[in-house]
Backbone as a printed PyTorch tensor [residue, N CA C, xyz], in Angstrom:
tensor([[[  0.8430,  -1.1560,   0.0010],
         [ -0.0190,  -0.0030,   0.0080],
         [  0.8910,   1.2300,   0.0050]],

        [[  0.5480,   2.1690,  -0.8690],
         [  1.2550,   3.4370,  -0.9400],
         [  0.2690,   4.4910,  -0.5310]],

        [[  0.5550,   5.2000,   0.5420],
         [ -0.3850,   6.2410,   1.0380],
         [  0.1140,   7.6210,   0.6020]],

        [[ -0.6190,   8.1550,  -0.3460],
         [ -0.2770,   9.5040,  -0.8900],
         [ -1.2970,  10.5380,  -0.4230]],

        [[ -2.1050,  10.1690,   0.5610],
         [ -3.0680,  11.1430,   1.0970],
         [ -2.3150,  12.3360,   1.7330]],

        [[ -2.7850,  13.4980,   1.4610],
         [ -2.2390,  14.7670,   1.9570],
         [ -0.7600,  14.8870,   1.5880]],

        [[ -0.3650,  14.3130,   0.5070],
         [  1.0120,  14.4610,  -0.0420],
         [  0.9580,  15.5360,  -1.1500]],

        [[  1.4570,  16.7260,  -0.8490],
         [  1.3240,  17.8500,  -1.8260],
         [  2.2140,  17.7520,  -3.0250]],

        [[  2.9990,  16.6980,  -3.1980],
         [  3.8250,  16.5530,  -4.3930],
         [  5.2290,  16.3270,  -4.1360]],

        [[  6.0050,  17.3500,  -4.2520],
         [  7.4330,  17.1670,  -4.1030],
         [  8.1480,  17.2340,  -5.4210]],

        [[  9.2430,  16.5130,  -5.4960],
         [ 10.1320,  16.5940,  -6.6560],
         [  9.7050,  15.6030,  -7.7460]],

        [[  9.5410,  16.0740,  -8.9610],
         [  9.1540,  15.2530, -10.1030],
         [ 10.0390,  14.0200, -10.1860]],

        [[ 11.3570,  14.1850, -10.0640],
         [ 12.2680,  13.0840, -10.2500],
         [ 12.0090,  11.9530,  -9.2530]],

        [[ 11.5970,  12.2810,  -8.0610],
         [ 11.2790,  11.2490,  -7.0390],
         [ 10.0650,  10.4260,  -7.4890]],

        [[  9.0610,  11.0740,  -8.0340],
         [  7.8640,  10.4050,  -8.5190],
         [  8.2140,   9.4590,  -9.6670]],

        [[  9.0660,   9.9700, -10.5940],
         [  9.4960,   9.2190, -11.7510],
         [ 10.2960,   7.9970, -11.2880]],

        [[ 11.2270,   8.1620, -10.3890],
         [ 12.0540,   7.0480,  -9.8750],
         [ 11.2310,   6.0330,  -9.1610]],

        [[ 10.2580,   6.4530,  -8.3800],
         [  9.3860,   5.4990,  -7.6680],
         [  8.5390,   4.6930,  -8.6730]],

        [[  7.9440,   5.3820,  -9.6510],
         [  7.1830,   4.6940, -10.6920],
         [  8.0540,   3.7290, -11.4760]],

        [[  9.2520,   4.1660, -11.7900],
         [ 10.1870,   3.2770, -12.5040],
         [ 10.4410,   1.9920, -11.7480]],

        [[ 10.6070,   2.1020, -10.4360],
         [ 10.8860,   0.9090,  -9.6120],
         [  9.7140,  -0.0680,  -9.6050]],

        [[  8.4870,   0.4620,  -9.8030],
         [  7.2800,  -0.3560,  -9.7080],
         [  6.7110,  -0.7890, -11.0630]],

        [[  7.3050,  -0.2670, -12.1400],
         [  6.8540,  -0.6170, -13.4760],
         [  7.9580,  -1.3310, -14.2160]],

        [[  7.5980,  -2.2630, -15.0840],
         [  8.5750,  -3.0330, -15.8370],
         [  9.0810,  -2.2520, -17.0520]],

        [[  8.2460,  -1.4140, -17.5930],
         [  8.6870,  -0.5850, -18.7630],
         [  7.5140,   0.3690, -19.0910]],

        [[  7.7110,   1.2360, -20.0500],
         [  6.6540,   2.1150, -20.5250],
         [  6.7460,   3.5330, -20.0360]],

        [[  5.9020,   4.3260, -20.6220],
         [  5.8420,   5.7610, -20.3130],
         [  5.3210,   5.9820, -18.8800]],

        [[  5.9410,   6.8920, -18.1550],
         [  5.5030,   7.2580, -16.8170],
         [  4.6880,   8.5370, -16.8250]],

        [[  5.2280,   9.5850, -17.4830],
         [  4.5700,  10.8670, -17.5530],
         [  5.1990,  11.6060, -18.7110]],

        [[  4.4050,  12.4960, -19.2880],
         [  4.9790,  13.4240, -20.3020],
         [  4.3570,  14.8000, -20.1290]],

        [[  5.0330,  15.7550, -20.7320],
         [  4.5690,  17.1290, -20.6780],
         [  4.2720,  17.6460, -22.0970]],

        [[  3.3090,  18.4970, -22.2100],
         [  3.0210,  19.2000, -23.4590],
         [  2.9760,  20.6680, -23.0710]],

        [[  3.6500,  21.5040, -23.8620],
         [  3.7000,  22.9060, -23.5120],
         [  3.8070,  23.8280, -24.6610]],

        [[  3.9670,  25.0870, -24.2590],
         [  4.0030,  26.1950, -25.2060],
         [  5.2670,  26.2170, -26.0360]],

        [[  6.3160,  25.7720, -25.4290],
         [  7.6430,  25.8290, -26.0820],
         [  8.2250,  24.4370, -26.1920]],

        [[  8.9990,  24.1930, -27.2460],
         [  9.5720,  22.8740, -27.4550],
         [ 10.3460,  22.3200, -26.2840]],

        [[ 11.0960,  23.2140, -25.6150],
         [ 11.9590,  22.7580, -24.5060],
         [ 11.1500,  22.2800, -23.3000]],

        [[  9.8700,  22.6100, -23.2560],
         [  9.0600,  22.1460, -22.1060],
         [  8.3740,  20.7930, -22.4160]],

        [[  8.6200,  20.2730, -23.5170],
         [  8.0310,  18.9340, -23.8910],
         [  8.9700,  17.8190, -23.5010]],

        [[  8.6180,  17.0900, -22.4930],
         [  9.4940,  16.0560, -21.9330],
         [  8.7330,  14.7450, -21.8400]],

        [[  9.4790,  13.6240, -21.8200],
         [  8.9220,  12.2750, -21.6510],
         [  9.8050,  11.5320, -20.6250]],

        [[  9.1650,  10.8390, -19.7080],
         [  9.8780,  10.0040, -18.7180],
         [  9.3560,   8.6320, -18.8440]],

        [[ 10.2760,   7.6270, -19.0110],
         [  9.8560,   6.2510, -19.1640],
         [ 10.5680,   5.3440, -18.1790]],

        [[  9.9070,   4.2170, -17.8800],
         [ 10.4710,   3.2400, -16.9560],
         [ 11.4250,   2.3330, -17.7170]],

        [[ 12.4460,   1.8660, -16.9870],
         [ 13.4050,   0.8950, -17.5160],
         [ 12.9530,  -0.5060, -17.0770]],

        [[ 13.4430,  -1.5080, -17.7560],
         [ 13.0800,  -2.8520, -17.3790],
         [ 13.4040,  -3.1800, -15.9350]],

        [[ 12.4990,  -3.8980, -15.2640],
         [ 12.7250,  -4.3550, -13.9120],
         [ 11.7450,  -3.7310, -12.9570]],

        [[ 10.7850,  -4.5360, -12.4840],
         [  9.8120,  -4.1350, -11.4920],
         [ 10.2330,  -4.7590, -10.1580]],

        [[ 10.6710,  -3.9880,  -9.1940],
         [ 11.2100,  -4.5260,  -7.9060],
         [ 10.1370,  -5.2740,  -7.1110]],

        [[  8.8850,  -5.0580,  -7.3920],
         [  7.8100,  -5.7320,  -6.6840],
         [  6.8880,  -6.4870,  -7.6210]],

        [[  7.4260,  -7.0880,  -8.6590],
         [  6.6530,  -7.7840,  -9.6470],
         [  5.6620,  -8.7330,  -8.9780]],

        [[  4.4780,  -8.7530,  -9.5370],
         [  3.4040,  -9.6580,  -9.0520],
         [  2.8620,  -9.3490,  -7.6490]],

        [[  3.3580,  -8.2430,  -7.0520],
         [  2.8390,  -7.8510,  -5.7430],
         [  1.7070,  -6.8370,  -5.9770]],

        [[  0.5090,  -7.1200,  -5.4880],
         [ -0.5780,  -6.1550,  -5.6690],
         [ -0.2690,  -4.8310,  -4.9790]],

        [[ -0.6470,  -3.7450,  -5.5840],
         [ -0.4300,  -2.3820,  -5.0380],
         [ -1.7340,  -1.6240,  -4.9700]],

        [[ -1.9990,  -0.9970,  -3.8690],
         [ -3.0850,  -0.1170,  -3.6760],
         [ -2.5350,   1.2560,  -3.3430]],

        [[ -2.9730,   2.3280,  -4.0610],
         [ -2.5420,   3.6890,  -3.7970],
         [ -3.6930,   4.4560,  -3.1910]],

        [[ -3.4800,   5.0960,  -2.0250],
         [ -4.4750,   5.8830,  -1.4150],
         [ -4.2630,   7.3860,  -1.7450]],

        [[ -5.2930,   8.0750,  -2.2170],
         [ -5.1880,   9.4920,  -2.5060],
         [ -6.4030,  10.2440,  -1.9500]],

        [[ -6.2470,  11.5830,  -1.8370],
         [ -7.4090,  12.4190,  -1.4020],
         [ -7.1530,  13.8480,  -1.9190]],

        [[ -7.9370,  14.7600,  -1.4930],
         [ -7.8480,  16.1450,  -2.0210],
         [ -6.5370,  16.7710,  -1.6740]],

        [[ -5.7720,  16.2360,  -0.7850],
         [ -4.4510,  16.7730,  -0.4530],
         [ -3.3610,  16.1560,  -1.2570]],

        [[ -3.6830,  15.2160,  -2.1350],
         [ -2.6950,  14.5820,  -3.0320],
         [ -2.5710,  15.4500,  -4.2960]],

        [[ -1.3150,  15.8960,  -4.5570],
         [ -1.1450,  16.8330,  -5.6610],
         [  0.1760,  16.6030,  -6.3580]],

        [[  0.2960,  17.1480,  -7.5690],
         [  1.4960,  17.2170,  -8.2860],
         [  2.2320,  15.8710,  -8.4670]],

        [[  3.4090,  15.7350,  -7.9190],
         [  4.2180,  14.5170,  -8.1390],
         [  3.5070,  13.2700,  -7.5800]],

        [[  2.7210,  13.4100,  -6.5230],
         [  1.9760,  12.2390,  -6.0280],
         [  0.8760,  11.8300,  -7.0230]],

        [[  0.2830,  12.7860,  -7.6980],
         [ -0.6660,  12.4560,  -8.7760],
         [ -0.0240,  11.8200,  -9.9830]],

        [[  1.1990,  12.2650, -10.2760],
         [  1.9290,  11.6800, -11.3840],
         [  2.2050,  10.1970, -11.0860]],

        [[  2.6630,   9.8590,  -9.8630],
         [  2.9120,   8.5140,  -9.4950],
         [  1.6120,   7.6620,  -9.5680]],

        [[  0.5340,   8.1890,  -8.9690],
         [ -0.7170,   7.4330,  -8.9390],
         [ -1.2410,   7.2080, -10.3460]],

        [[ -1.1510,   8.2530, -11.2060],
         [ -1.6270,   8.1390, -12.5640],
         [ -0.8400,   7.1180, -13.3700]],

        [[  0.4660,   7.1240, -13.2540],
         [  1.3190,   6.1900, -14.0080],
         [  0.9970,   4.7110, -13.5630]],

        [[  0.8800,   4.5060, -12.2470],
         [  0.5960,   3.1400, -11.7560],
         [ -0.7790,   2.6790, -12.2200]],

        [[ -1.7180,   3.5890, -12.2440],
         [ -3.0530,   3.2320, -12.6540],
         [ -3.1250,   2.9470, -14.1390]],

        [[ -2.5140,   3.8350, -14.9600],
         [ -2.5860,   3.6310, -16.3930],
         [ -1.9040,   2.3640, -16.8710]],

        [[ -0.9110,   1.9250, -16.1440],
         [ -0.2240,   0.6450, -16.4660],
         [ -0.8990,  -0.5260, -15.7980]],

        [[ -2.0450,  -0.2700, -15.1690],
         [ -2.7570,  -1.3310, -14.4270],
         [ -1.8900,  -2.0270, -13.3930]],

        [[ -1.0130,  -1.2580, -12.8100],
         [ -0.1230,  -1.7810, -11.7960],
         [ -0.6310,  -1.5930, -10.3940]],

        [[ -1.5960,  -0.6840, -10.2100],
         [ -2.1330,  -0.3990,  -8.9080],
         [ -3.6140,  -0.0440,  -9.0140]],

        [[ -4.2960,  -0.2260,  -7.9080],
         [ -5.6970,   0.2240,  -7.7820],
         [ -5.6550,   1.4970,  -6.9980]],

        [[ -6.3110,   2.5280,  -7.5060],
         [ -6.3230,   3.8430,  -6.8120],
         [ -7.6170,   3.9090,  -5.9590]],

        [[ -7.4690,   4.2250,  -4.6940],
         [ -8.6190,   4.3440,  -3.7970],
         [ -8.5580,   5.6320,  -3.0590]],

        [[ -9.7350,   6.1360,  -2.6750],
         [ -9.8160,   7.3400,  -1.8700],
         [-10.7970,   8.3350,  -2.4960]],

        [[-10.4900,   9.5690,  -2.2200],
         [-11.3200,  10.6580,  -2.7970],
         [-10.5060,  11.3590,  -3.8970]],

        [[-11.1220,  12.3440,  -4.4920],
         [-10.4980,  12.9960,  -5.6280],
         [ -9.2510,  13.7330,  -5.2120]],

        [[ -8.2730,  13.7430,  -6.1150],
         [ -6.9950,  14.4330,  -5.8380],
         [ -7.1250,  15.9240,  -6.1680]],

        [[ -6.0930,  16.6550,  -5.8610],
         [ -6.0890,  18.1190,  -6.0080],
         [ -6.1320,  18.6010,  -7.4510]],

        [[ -5.3850,  17.9840,  -8.3670],
         [ -5.3600,  18.3890,  -9.7360],
         [ -4.2720,  19.4320, -10.0290]],

        [[ -3.0660,  19.2630,  -9.4960],
         [ -1.9680,  20.2390,  -9.7610],
         [ -1.0400,  19.5950, -10.7660]],

        [[ -1.3790,  19.8500, -12.0510],
         [ -0.5820,  19.1850, -13.0980],
         [  0.0540,  20.2210, -14.0410]],

        [[  0.4550,  21.3360, -13.5320],
         [  1.0590,  22.3300, -14.4190],
         [  2.5480,  22.4580, -14.1230]],

        [[  3.3020,  22.7240, -15.1430],
         [  4.7420,  22.9350, -15.0500],
         [  4.9460,  24.4300, -15.0460]],

        [[  5.6090,  24.9320, -14.0260],
         [  5.8220,  26.3740, -13.9330],
         [  7.3380,  26.6910, -14.0790]],

        [[  7.6240,  27.7180, -14.8040],
         [  9.0030,  28.1370, -15.0860],
         [  9.1860,  29.5540, -14.6020]],

        [[ 10.2800,  29.8140, -13.9060],
         [ 10.6180,  31.1550, -13.4460],
         [ 11.4450,  31.8190, -14.5720]],

        [[ 10.8830,  32.9180, -15.0850],
         [ 11.5470,  33.6230, -16.1940],
         [ 12.0630,  34.9250, -15.6620]],

        [[ 13.3970,  35.1240, -15.6340],
         [ 13.9480,  36.3790, -15.1440],
         [ 13.5640,  37.5660, -16.0510]],

        [[ 13.2200,  38.6970, -15.4150],
         [ 12.9520,  39.8830, -16.1490],
         [ 14.1450,  40.8130, -16.0910]],

        [[ 14.7900,  40.8350, -14.9720],
         [ 16.0440,  41.5930, -14.8360],
         [ 16.7480,  40.9810, -13.6020]],

        [[ 17.7140,  41.6830, -13.0220],
         [ 18.4920,  41.0750, -11.9330],
         [ 17.7180,  40.8640, -10.6610]],

        [[ 16.6330,  41.6300, -10.4460],
         [ 15.9000,  41.5360,  -9.2180],
         [ 14.4200,  41.1120,  -9.3860]],

        [[ 13.9560,  40.9440, -10.6080],
         [ 12.5800,  40.5940, -10.8740],
         [ 12.3910,  39.3820, -11.7680]],

        [[ 11.3700,  38.6220, -11.5270],
         [ 11.1280,  37.4900, -12.4160],
         [  9.5880,  37.1960, -12.4060]],

        [[  9.1530,  36.4110, -13.3190],
         [  7.7580,  36.0240, -13.4150],
         [  7.6890,  34.5550, -13.4470]],

        [[  6.6910,  33.9890, -12.7190],
         [  6.5310,  32.5440, -12.7470],
         [  5.3530,  32.2670, -13.7080]],

        [[  5.6590,  31.4990, -14.7380],
         [  4.6450,  31.2740, -15.7920],
         [  4.4100,  29.7710, -15.9850]],

        [[  3.1860,  29.4210, -16.2180],
         [  2.8870,  28.0470, -16.5660],
         [  3.2780,  27.7970, -18.0340]],

        [[  4.1970,  26.8620, -18.1960],
         [  4.7240,  26.6200, -19.5440],
         [  4.3510,  25.2310, -20.0940]],

        [[  3.8170,  24.3510, -19.3050],
         [  3.4150,  23.0410, -19.7950],
         [  2.4790,  22.4010, -18.8210]],

        [[  1.9140,  21.2580, -19.2170],
         [  1.0440,  20.4860, -18.3460],
         [  1.5200,  19.0150, -18.3200]],

        [[  1.2950,  18.3320, -17.2140],
         [  1.6400,  16.9410, -17.0740],
         [  0.5040,  16.0730, -17.5560]],

        [[  0.8310,  14.9270, -18.2200],
         [ -0.1330,  13.9770, -18.6890],
         [  0.2670,  12.5910, -18.2720]],

        [[ -0.7400,  11.7580, -17.9010],
         [ -0.4500,  10.3610, -17.5870],
         [ -0.1530,   9.6170, -18.8530]],

        [[  0.3480,   8.3930, -18.7680],
         [  0.6770,   7.6220, -19.9320],
         [ -0.5100,   7.4600, -20.9290]],

        [[ -1.7070,   7.4190, -20.4350],
         [ -2.8970,   7.2640, -21.2750],
         [ -3.3880,   8.6040, -21.8480]],

        [[ -2.6510,   9.7030, -21.5650],
         [ -3.0090,  10.9830, -22.1060],
         [ -3.9930,  11.8080, -21.3040]],

        [[ -4.1900,  11.4330, -20.0530],
         [ -5.0710,  12.2380, -19.2140],
         [ -4.3360,  13.3840, -18.5670]],

        [[ -4.8510,  14.5660, -18.7020],
         [ -4.2210,  15.7190, -18.0650],
         [ -4.4440,  15.6770, -16.5850]],

        [[ -3.3980,  15.9230, -15.7950],
         [ -3.5540,  15.9960, -14.3690],
         [ -4.1510,  17.3110, -13.9470]],

        [[ -3.9960,  18.3370, -14.7300],
         [ -4.5100,  19.6820, -14.4720],
         [ -5.9350,  19.7520, -15.0390]],

        [[ -6.9370,  20.0900, -14.2250],
         [ -8.2720,  20.2650, -14.7440],
         [ -8.3850,  21.4200, -15.6790]],

        [[ -9.3820,  21.4310, -16.5660],
         [ -9.5900,  22.5950, -17.4300],
         [ -9.8490,  23.8600, -16.5900]],

        [[ -9.5070,  24.9970, -17.1150],
         [ -9.6760,  26.2590, -16.3660],
         [-11.1090,  26.4750, -15.9860]],

        [[-12.0520,  26.0430, -16.8130],
         [-13.4340,  26.2410, -16.4880],
         [-13.9000,  25.4770, -15.2270]],

        [[-13.1800,  24.4340, -14.8630],
         [-13.5570,  23.6980, -13.6830],
         [-12.8720,  24.2090, -12.3990]],

        [[-12.0030,  25.1930, -12.5320],
         [-11.2170,  25.6560, -11.4370],
         [-11.8940,  26.7550, -10.5830]],

        [[-12.9040,  27.3890, -11.1490],
         [-13.5980,  28.3960, -10.3840],
         [-15.1040,  28.1730, -10.4360]],

        [[-15.7720,  28.5200,  -9.3670],
         [-17.1900,  28.3650,  -9.3580],
         [-17.8310,  29.5370, -10.1010]],

        [[-19.1390,  29.5530, -10.2650],
         [-19.8230,  30.6200, -10.9690],
         [-19.6900,  31.9340, -10.1660]],

        [[-19.2600,  31.8700,  -8.9030],
         [-19.0890,  33.0800,  -8.0970],
         [-17.6680,  33.5600,  -8.1130]],

        [[-16.8010,  32.9110,  -8.8880],
         [-15.4040,  33.3720,  -9.0260],
         [-14.5070,  32.8520,  -7.9160]],

        [[-15.0270,  32.0010,  -7.0910],
         [-14.2210,  31.3610,  -6.0180],
         [-13.6990,  30.0510,  -6.4880]],

        [[-12.5800,  29.5940,  -5.9070],
         [-12.0900,  28.2750,  -6.3360],
         [-13.1600,  27.2290,  -6.0460]],

        [[-13.3090,  26.3370,  -7.0400],
         [-14.2520,  25.2150,  -6.8360],
         [-13.5070,  24.1060,  -6.0860]],

        [[-14.1700,  22.9900,  -5.9320],
         [-13.5190,  21.8730,  -5.2700],
         [-12.2280,  21.5600,  -5.9630]],

        [[-11.0910,  21.5550,  -5.2380],
         [ -9.8070,  21.3670,  -5.9020],
         [ -9.4500,  19.8810,  -6.1340]],

        [[-10.4310,  19.1390,  -6.5870],
         [-10.2670,  17.6810,  -6.7140],
         [-10.3490,  17.2760,  -8.1520]],

        [[ -9.4450,  16.3480,  -8.5610],
         [ -9.4340,  16.0290,  -9.9610],
         [ -9.1440,  14.5560, -10.2800]],

        [[ -8.0230,  13.9960,  -9.9560],
         [ -7.6240,  12.7150, -10.4480],
         [ -8.5950,  11.6050, -10.1680]],

        [[ -8.9990,  11.3890,  -8.9250],
         [ -9.8910,  10.2590,  -8.6260],
         [-11.2500,  10.4190,  -9.3340]],

        [[-11.7300,  11.6600,  -9.4790],
         [-13.0150,  11.8150, -10.1380],
         [-12.9610,  11.4140, -11.6030]],

        [[-11.7700,  11.4700, -12.1810],
         [-11.6230,  11.0800, -13.5700],
         [-11.2200,   9.6200, -13.7110]],

        [[-10.7800,   8.9870, -12.6190],
         [-10.2600,   7.6420, -12.7810],
         [-10.9910,   6.5760, -12.0220]],

        [[-11.8670,   6.8850, -11.0880],
         [-12.5840,   5.8930, -10.3730],
         [-14.0660,   6.0350, -10.7250]],

        [[-14.7600,   4.9730, -11.0170],
         [-14.3260,   3.5770, -10.8980],
         [-13.7970,   2.9790, -12.1620]],

        [[-13.8920,   3.7090, -13.3000],
         [-13.4020,   3.0810, -14.5440],
         [-12.2230,   3.8500, -15.0890]],

        [[-11.5720,   3.2540, -16.1040],
         [-10.3730,   3.8230, -16.6950],
         [-10.6270,   3.9800, -18.1920]],

        [[-10.2160,   5.0850, -18.8200],
         [-10.4240,   5.2380, -20.2500],
         [ -9.5260,   4.3010, -21.0440]],

        [[ -9.9100,   4.0250, -22.2830],
         [ -9.0710,   3.2070, -23.1370],
         [ -7.7840,   3.9090, -23.4590]],

        [[ -6.6690,   3.1460, -23.5090],
         [ -5.3810,   3.7040, -23.8420],
         [ -5.3240,   4.1300, -25.3000]],

        [[ -4.8680,   5.3340, -25.6540],
         [ -4.8030,   5.7820, -27.0110],
         [ -3.8050,   4.9290, -27.7980]],

        [[ -4.1400,   4.7200, -29.0970],
         [ -3.2740,   3.8670, -29.8790],
         [ -2.1970,   4.6390, -30.5730]]])
C-alpha cells in the first residue's frame, strides 16, 4: 500500500524514480507545453522490484503534483488500484523567467499527462465556481474511479 493522502507533491524526479521501480517498462509521464523545450517524456526501464505484488494507492484532496503523477502512472499501467477521494489536480509545469537582476515572473509553460493521455490539471473552466471562487480542488480520482479510459493507440 502506498499512502499518498495529503502528499502535496514534491520533486518530479522522485515520482518518476518511484514509478520506474514499480513498473517493468513504458511511459511514466509526459509534458506538453507552449515551447519545445518544455516537452518532456519520462519512461520506466526494465525491472519491477515488486513484480506480481498487488499495489493499492490511497489519494485524497491533499494529493497533488508529483503524487498524482505516481498514482496516474501506476493506474494507467494497471499496476495499482487507486482508492480514496478526488485528488487536487496540480498538473502544471511552472517556469521562473527572469525579467532583470531583481525581478522574475513565474509562468505556466506546460502540463503533465499520464501515460494514457489524461491531463492531471483540470480545465480552467472547472477551477472556479460561478461566483469566481475556487471550486472543489479535486481532480484525479473523479476522472479515474471507478473506470479507466481506453489507452490511445
